[in-house]
VMD Tcl script that draws the C-alpha trace (Angstrom):
set ca {
  {4.53 -28.63 17.15}
  {4.95 -25.00 18.21}
  {6.69 -23.19 15.32}
  {6.11 -19.59 16.49}
  {9.76 -18.72 17.11}
  {10.88 -20.41 13.91}
  {8.24 -18.58 11.85}
  {8.99 -15.21 13.44}
  {12.70 -15.67 12.72}
  {11.97 -16.74 9.14}
  {9.93 -13.59 8.53}
  {12.67 -11.47 10.09}
  {15.23 -13.17 7.82}
  {13.17 -12.64 4.66}
  {11.68 -9.14 5.10}
  {14.08 -6.20 5.66}
  {13.00 -3.94 8.53}
  {14.06 -0.67 10.17}
  {14.90 2.88 9.14}
  {16.78 2.96 5.84}
  {16.35 -0.78 5.25}
  {17.00 -1.87 1.67}
  {15.07 -4.48 -0.29}
  {16.26 -7.89 -1.47}
  {14.27 -7.71 -4.71}
  {16.50 -6.26 -7.45}
  {14.95 -3.07 -8.82}
  {16.32 -0.95 -11.67}
  {15.28 2.62 -12.48}
  {13.18 1.23 -15.33}
  {11.52 -1.22 -12.93}
  {10.68 1.66 -10.58}
  {9.07 3.61 -13.43}
  {6.90 0.58 -14.19}
  {6.04 0.09 -10.51}
  {4.90 3.72 -10.25}
  {2.81 3.51 -13.42}
  {1.48 -0.06 -13.43}
  {1.34 -0.95 -9.74}
  {0.57 -4.60 -9.02}
  {0.46 -5.43 -12.72}
  {4.26 -5.15 -12.54}
  {4.41 -7.46 -9.50}
  {2.26 -10.09 -11.25}
  {4.32 -9.83 -14.44}
  {7.58 -10.27 -12.55}
  {6.27 -13.23 -10.51}
  {6.12 -11.48 -7.12}
  {2.32 -11.67 -6.83}
  {-0.39 -14.12 -7.81}
  {-2.86 -12.91 -10.44}
  {-5.69 -13.54 -7.97}
  {-4.08 -11.16 -5.45}
  {-5.28 -8.20 -7.53}
  {-8.90 -9.31 -7.05}
  {-8.52 -8.67 -3.32}
  {-6.72 -5.36 -3.65}
  {-8.19 -1.86 -3.66}
  {-8.25 -0.45 -7.21}
  {-6.92 -3.86 -8.33}
  {-3.55 -2.60 -7.14}
  {-3.24 0.15 -9.72}
  {-4.45 3.75 -9.89}
  {-4.71 4.65 -13.55}
  {-4.25 8.36 -12.80}
  {-0.63 7.82 -11.71}
  {2.09 9.73 -13.56}
  {5.68 8.79 -12.65}
  {6.90 12.02 -14.27}
  {5.22 13.98 -11.45}
  {7.36 12.14 -8.86}
  {10.59 14.01 -8.13}
  {14.04 12.56 -8.75}
  {14.68 12.80 -4.99}
  {11.57 10.71 -4.24}
  {12.57 8.10 -6.81}
  {16.08 7.94 -5.41}
  {14.66 7.24 -1.93}
  {12.20 4.64 -3.22}
  {14.52 2.72 -5.53}
  {16.33 0.63 -2.86}
  {13.33 0.25 -0.53}
  {10.93 -1.95 -2.48}
  {9.80 -4.98 -0.42}
  {10.83 -3.45 2.90}
  {8.78 -2.93 6.02}
  {10.37 0.23 7.36}
  {10.11 1.42 10.95}
  {7.68 3.37 13.14}
  {4.31 1.64 13.42}
  {4.88 -0.60 10.40}
  {4.78 -4.33 11.11}
  {4.43 -7.86 9.79}
  {2.57 -9.95 12.35}
  {1.54 -13.59 12.55}
  {-1.98 -13.78 13.96}
  {-4.38 -16.55 15.03}
  {-8.18 -16.31 14.83}
  {-9.42 -17.08 18.36}
  {-13.08 -16.10 17.89}
  {-15.41 -15.75 14.90}
  {-18.21 -13.19 15.31}
  {-19.80 -13.41 11.85}
  {-19.43 -16.85 10.33}
  {-20.82 -15.87 6.91}
  {-18.53 -12.86 6.49}
  {-15.54 -14.81 7.82}
  {-16.22 -17.65 5.40}
  {-16.41 -15.21 2.47}
  {-12.97 -13.88 3.43}
  {-11.53 -17.36 3.82}
  {-11.18 -17.20 7.60}
  {-13.46 -20.10 8.39}
  {-12.27 -21.66 11.62}
  {-10.89 -20.81 15.06}
  {-7.15 -21.38 15.16}
  {-6.60 -20.27 11.57}
  {-3.25 -18.55 11.08}
  {-3.11 -15.21 9.24}
  {-0.36 -12.71 8.46}
  {-1.07 -8.98 8.72}
  {1.25 -6.52 6.99}
  {1.26 -2.78 7.58}
  {3.61 -0.82 5.37}
  {3.28 1.77 2.64}
  {5.17 3.79 0.08}
  {8.23 4.20 2.31}
  {10.66 7.07 1.63}
  {9.23 7.65 -1.82}
  {5.76 8.50 -0.50}
  {7.19 10.62 2.30}
  {9.18 12.64 -0.23}
  {6.14 13.06 -2.49}
  {4.31 14.60 0.48}
  {7.29 16.78 1.46}
  {7.64 18.07 -2.11}
  {3.91 18.84 -2.24}
  {4.01 20.78 1.04}
  {6.66 23.12 -0.34}
  {4.75 23.64 -3.60}
  {1.37 24.08 -1.93}
  {2.63 26.65 0.55}
  {3.43 28.86 -2.44}
  {-0.02 28.20 -3.91}
  {-1.68 29.19 -0.62}
  {0.09 32.54 -0.74}
  {-1.04 33.04 -4.32}
  {-4.64 31.99 -3.64}
  {-4.95 33.68 -0.25}
  {-5.64 30.37 1.53}
  {-4.90 30.22 5.27}
  {-4.67 27.19 7.62}
  {-3.66 26.87 11.26}
  {-1.04 24.18 10.59}
  {1.66 23.89 7.94}
  {0.84 20.20 7.52}
  {-2.59 21.24 6.20}
  {-1.07 23.01 3.18}
  {-3.34 22.61 0.18}
  {-4.11 23.76 -3.36}
  {-7.26 23.91 -5.48}
  {-7.89 20.42 -6.86}
  {-8.11 21.58 -10.46}
  {-5.02 23.80 -10.31}
  {-1.85 22.61 -12.04}
  {-0.28 21.98 -8.63}
  {-3.35 20.10 -7.39}
  {-3.49 17.84 -10.45}
  {0.27 17.22 -10.31}
  {0.03 16.18 -6.66}
  {-2.88 13.78 -7.34}
  {-0.87 12.13 -10.13}
  {2.22 11.80 -7.90}
  {0.17 10.53 -4.96}
  {-1.43 7.88 -7.20}
  {2.05 6.76 -8.29}
  {3.07 6.51 -4.62}
  {-0.07 4.43 -3.96}
  {0.95 2.08 -6.78}
  {4.39 1.77 -5.17}
  {2.76 0.95 -1.81}
  {0.64 -1.84 -3.30}
  {3.71 -3.33 -4.96}
  {5.69 -2.98 -1.73}
  {3.06 -4.92 0.22}
  {2.62 -7.53 -2.51}
  {6.39 -8.10 -2.58}
  {6.39 -8.40 1.23}
  {3.58 -10.94 0.83}
  {5.80 -12.82 -1.63}
  {8.60 -12.88 0.97}
  {6.20 -13.95 3.73}
  {5.02 -16.81 1.52}
  {8.64 -17.81 1.00}
  {9.27 -17.75 4.75}
  {6.28 -20.01 5.51}
  {7.21 -22.33 2.65}
  {10.71 -22.72 4.04}
  {9.53 -23.50 7.58}
  {6.80 -25.96 6.56}
  {8.67 -27.41 3.57}
  {5.77 -26.98 1.16}
  {4.41 -24.39 -1.26}
  {2.51 -21.23 -0.35}
  {-0.26 -22.50 -2.63}
  {-0.57 -25.70 -0.60}
  {-0.56 -23.59 2.56}
  {-3.45 -21.60 1.04}
  {-1.72 -18.27 1.65}
  {-4.28 -16.21 -0.25}
  {-4.58 -12.45 0.14}
  {-7.72 -11.53 2.11}
  {-7.56 -7.83 1.26}
  {-5.12 -4.99 0.66}
  {-6.32 -1.44 1.26}
  {-4.64 1.95 1.68}
  {-5.20 3.78 4.94}
  {-3.84 7.17 3.92}
  {-5.03 8.27 0.50}
  {-7.14 10.89 -1.28}
  {-9.65 9.74 -3.91}
  {-12.67 11.06 -5.79}
  {-15.87 9.73 -4.22}
  {-19.56 10.44 -4.72}
  {-21.60 11.49 -1.68}
  {-24.94 13.12 -0.99}
  {-24.55 16.81 -0.14}
  {-27.76 18.70 0.69}
  {-29.70 15.80 -0.79}
  {-27.83 15.78 -4.10}
  {-25.03 13.48 -5.30}
  {-21.74 15.30 -5.55}
  {-18.21 14.28 -6.54}
  {-15.79 15.08 -3.74}
  {-12.09 14.56 -3.11}
  {-11.99 12.66 0.19}
  {-8.73 12.22 2.09}
  {-9.04 9.13 4.26}
  {-6.55 8.59 7.05}
  {-7.26 5.37 8.91}
  {-10.92 5.44 7.85}
  {-10.83 3.31 4.73}
  {-13.89 1.92 3.02}
  {-14.56 -1.83 3.28}
  {-15.81 -2.63 -0.20}
  {-15.77 -6.22 -1.54}
  {-13.99 -7.24 -4.78}
  {-15.44 -5.87 -8.04}
  {-17.09 -2.91 -6.29}
}
mol new
graphics top color blue
foreach p $ca { graphics top sphere $p radius 0.5 }
foreach p [lrange $ca 0 end-1] q [lrange $ca 1 end] { graphics top cylinder $p $q radius 0.2 }
display resetview
């Protein structure tokens, strides 16, 4: 039986979408502090994620360098009502069907083992909270650039020395925003599981709705690379060029 329309409507009913959309998962200021600090550990504790989900999530869904105190009150105010929301722009929640398998071994490892298998892809991030973290940092870093004599050809490229107070504060706030994003997607996964369960009248566990992977596509992290033949620790900002490491890497 074709259930496409029914499933699409169920997802639309369960997951808030659009500019300024507000979440259906009750979140207090204390909850938000824990989300920013503990990431997916909070979602697992509160029952919004399966413990195994963390195994398939970058950083196990928590950056330990996060410091909620480095996130402004304005950013927290924007993020508080938006947990478990998709947002607008190019964010989406899409039901997909595997119509061809190119690498059977890799597909099997990920749990996509047959043509016709249904998957759900979610693209969303840290919502208004992350946007405000970036906006706050731009203002701060513009001042640092004047102090340090740094020049760029675009305001959006504002920066600060990594080991400066401003640089360290931004990294701690960005990590907190990353934790928020992982929780946001895990809570959307929870709502997607609910939607499928409702349509098919069974549990998400019986439907085998396991997370394949969760990875950030706009984040800066310390990585080790060869530079002039020698290993060097670098801060790499990846935008849409994320690494594809397996669990436990």
